[in-house]
N, C-alpha and C positions, 0 to 999 in steps of 0.2 A: 506426669504419669505416676511417679513415685509418691508425690504428695497426695494424689487421689487415692492410691492404694493404702497409704498410711491412714487417711481419713476414714476409709471403709473399715479398716481394722480397728480404729479407735471407736467408731460407732458400734461395731459388733461387741467390743469389750464393754462399753457402757451398757448396752442392752443386757449382756450376760450378767453384769453386776447389779442391775436394777432389781430391787426386791420384788418378789412375785406379786404381792398385793397391789403394787402400783400398776403392774401389767394387766391384772385381772379385772380392774374396776370397770372397764368398758367391754368385758368379754362375757362369757356364758354365766348364767345363773343356774346352779345345779342343785336339785333337791331329790330326796327320795319320796316315794309314796308307798302306801301299804294298805292291804285290805282291812287291817285292824284299826286304821285311822280314817274314818269317814270324812273328816275335814280335808285331808289331802286329796281324796277322790273327788270331792266337790270342787276344790280349787282347780284341779287338773281338768275336770270336765268343763267348767265354766270358762276357762281360758283367761282368768283375770290377770294373772302374772304375765302371760304372753302379751296381752293388750297393753299393760303398763310398760314393760321393758322393751317392747318393739319400738316405742317412741325414742328410746335411748340407743337403738341399734344393737340391743343385747338379746341373745337367744336364751330360751329357758329349756333346760334339759331335765327330764324326769327319769329316775331309776327306781325300779321296783325292789322293795326290800321285803324279805321273808321273816325278819325278826330283828330285835334290837342289836344283836351281835353283828348282823349284816349291815345295819345302818351305821354303826360305829366304825366298822371297817371302811365303809365308803367315806365317812367324814374324816377319819384319821389319816387316810391315804391321800386325801385331797380330791377324790372322785366327786364328792358333793360338798356343798357349803352348809347344808342343813341336814339334820338327822332326827328321825322319829324314833324315840326309845321309851322304854319304861323308866320311871324315875330311879329305880335301883341301878339299872344298867348305866345311866348317865353318871350316877354317883360313883360306881365302881371304876368306870373309865377315868374319871378325874382323879380319884384316889390313887389309881395306879399310874398316874403321870401324864395322862393325855389332857390337853388344854380345852376340855369341853366346857361350854357354858350353856345353861338352860335359860331360854328366853320366853317360853310360853308353855302353858299346860293345855294340851288340846282335848283332854278328857280325864275323867276320874272313873275308876271301874273296879269291880272284882277282877283281880288280875288273872285268875285261873280257877280251875277246879280239877279234882282228880276224877277221871272218867274211867268207867269200866264197861265192858260189853253187857248187853242186856241179859245174856245167859251166864254171866260170870258167877262162879261159886264163892267169890269173895263176899263175905257177909258182915264185915265190920272192919274198922281201921286196923285192928290188931292182925287181921289176916293178910296185911300187906307185907309182913316180914318175909324176906327172901324172894319177893316177887320182882319181875322185870317191869320197870317203870320208865316209860319214854318221856324225855324232857329235853328242851333245847338249852344247853348250858349258856349262862350269861343273859338270860331273859327272865321276864316276870314269872312265867310258869315254873321255871326251875327254882327261883327263889321262893315261890309259893309252896313248892314241894318240900323244900328244906324247912320252911316255917311250919307246915302241917305236920311233918315228922317230929319236929321239936315239941310241938303242942301236945303230941301223944307220947312224949318221952322216948322217942326214937331218933335215929340219925341217918344220914345217907349211907352209912355202913350196914344198916339193917335191911336195905333193899339193893337190887341190882339196877342201877341207873343206866339206861340205854340212851346215848346222846344222839338225838335225831332232830332235824328241823321240824317245825310245827306240822306242816302237811304230811310229812313222812311218819310222824308220830301217830297221827290219826290213822293212816293206812296200816301201820304196824299193828295197832290195836284191833282194827277190823279184820286183819288177816291172822290174828292170834299169835303174832310174833312177840308181843308184849302183853302183860296182864293189866297194866294200868297206864294211863296217859295223863300227864299234866297238860291240859288243853289250853288252847288259845282261840278266841273268836276271830273270824267266823267259822273256822273249822270245827270248833267245839259245838257251836250251835247246830251245825250240820249233823254232827254225831248225835246230838240230843234229839233232833227231829227224826233221826233214823232209828231211835229207840235205845241208844246208849244211856247208861245210868250214871248219876253222880255218886261217887263213893264219899266225897268230902267237898263241902263248900264252906266258905267263911267270909261273909261281907265285911266283917271287922278287919280283915286283911286288905281292905281297899287301898289302892295306890293311884297316884297320878301317872299319866303318860305325858312325856315331855317332847317339845320341839327344841332341839339344841343347835348351836353353831359352835364355831371355834373362837378362841380368843382373838385370833388374827382377823377373822371376818368381822367380828364385833367391833374391833378397834378401827379397822381400815375401811369398812363398808357399812357404817351404821344406817345409812338410808336404805341400803338393800335389805338389811335386817328389818327395818321398820315397814318396808313395803310388803315383805313376806308376812309379817305379823298382822298387818292390816288385812291381808287376804285370809289369814286364818281366823281372825275375829269376824270377818264378813261371813266366812263359811260356818262358823259356830252359830251365828244368828240365823243363817239360812237353814241349817239343820233343825234348829228349834222351831222355826216357822213352817218347815216343810217336811214333817216326819215321813209321810208316805212317799214323797218324791225321793227322799234320802234312801229309804229302803229299796226303792226301785233302782236307784243309781248303783248302790253297793251290790245289789243282786246282779245287775248287768255286768259290772266289773268282775265280780267273782265267779259268775256262772252258777250261783246258788239261788234257790227259790227265795222269793221275797219273804215268805213266812219264816225261813231260817234267819234271814237278816233281821227281821223284827225281834227274834229271840236275842240276837246279838245286841241290837240297839237298846233293848230293855235293860241291859246291864251297864249302860253307859250314862254318865252324868256329865253334862256339858256346862255346868254352872260355876266352875272354878278355874277360869282361864289364866289368872295372874299367879304365877308360882310364888309361894310364900312359906311362912313358918309351918302351916298345917301340912304342906307337901313334904317338908323336911322331916317333920315329926313322924310321919308315916314310914319313913325310911329307917329311923333309928332302931326299932326293935329287930331289924334284920341284920344289922352290922355285926353282932356277935356270931351269927351263923355264917356270914361271909368270911369272917376271920377263921372260924373253925374249919371251914371247907377249903381254906387256902385260896380263896378267890381274890382276896386283897393281899397286896404286897406286905411283907413284914414291916416295912418302913412306912407304910401308909399312915398319914395323919388324918384320921377320920373327922376330927373336930374342925380342922382347917378346911377340909374338903366341903363339909356341910356349910361352913361359913362363906365359902367362895364360889359354890356351884351356881347359884342363881344370879341372873342379871335381869331383873324384873322391871326396870324403869321404863323401857320402851313399851312393853305390854301394858303396864299400869296406865301410861298416858293414853294409849290407844283405847283401852277398854273404858276409861273415864271420859273419853272424847276430847282429850287435851291435845292429841297428836293426830293430825289429819294427813 
């Protein structure tokens, strides 16, 4: 009786001391999905991951993300194993000490635009001084705002930034609670279709959008990572081959008209899936702005972060057809 009790206590102690990755290998696969990431919507709709992982007795859990900051919270807390973010957000997270690794680039796009109401009296960028600007801190539209201000010899101190999640930013603009909104598709496309105007666009500020995981997942579950990347690459090809069906799917998921989604998709480039030097080079001009706005830690080593952010080998093999 005593021996049996001792064995139970020993077994419980061994389980408690077992590293989490070893316990999670046969458990749930958790990912976020987002309306600004058509590939994630395609994968979720088609059920490719559920089909694959069910053979291993593993469930797939999807969590809706409203922005890069949301996605990184999920990843860094362990709620998900994969996170959809802007390239800048992934860089900032790693520079500030989180073990984020980028494994795929699910699209390249104009990251944002500064949107004003149709009847706005703002008649040029200089008129933005002192105005209320909605943006989601830690996301591409926020970084686009900083870069647009810097491009016009202004800074974040020259406007009144109102920190709102992307959908709330659009609502605040339409209700007149802010003067300008740093938009994000598909919400931005919906505003555009409803008559809102662009105060400022700049395709030269184009950036990648990343699929990330953690160092732990990359090290302990490389086959899980490969399976997810195969699904993303399959979705990328599906989107290229089925533009109308993609628009209909995203419209159904978002509740927005298909013509709005076509505006969104027209700003997306799906031809650069393997993250590489060009993706990093697009980040570099924004680093001084991140430092000036105190988004990066004072101790952040930005060169080391750029050098260690990407883990492209698996994606490279899949895209080149070397990994099946």
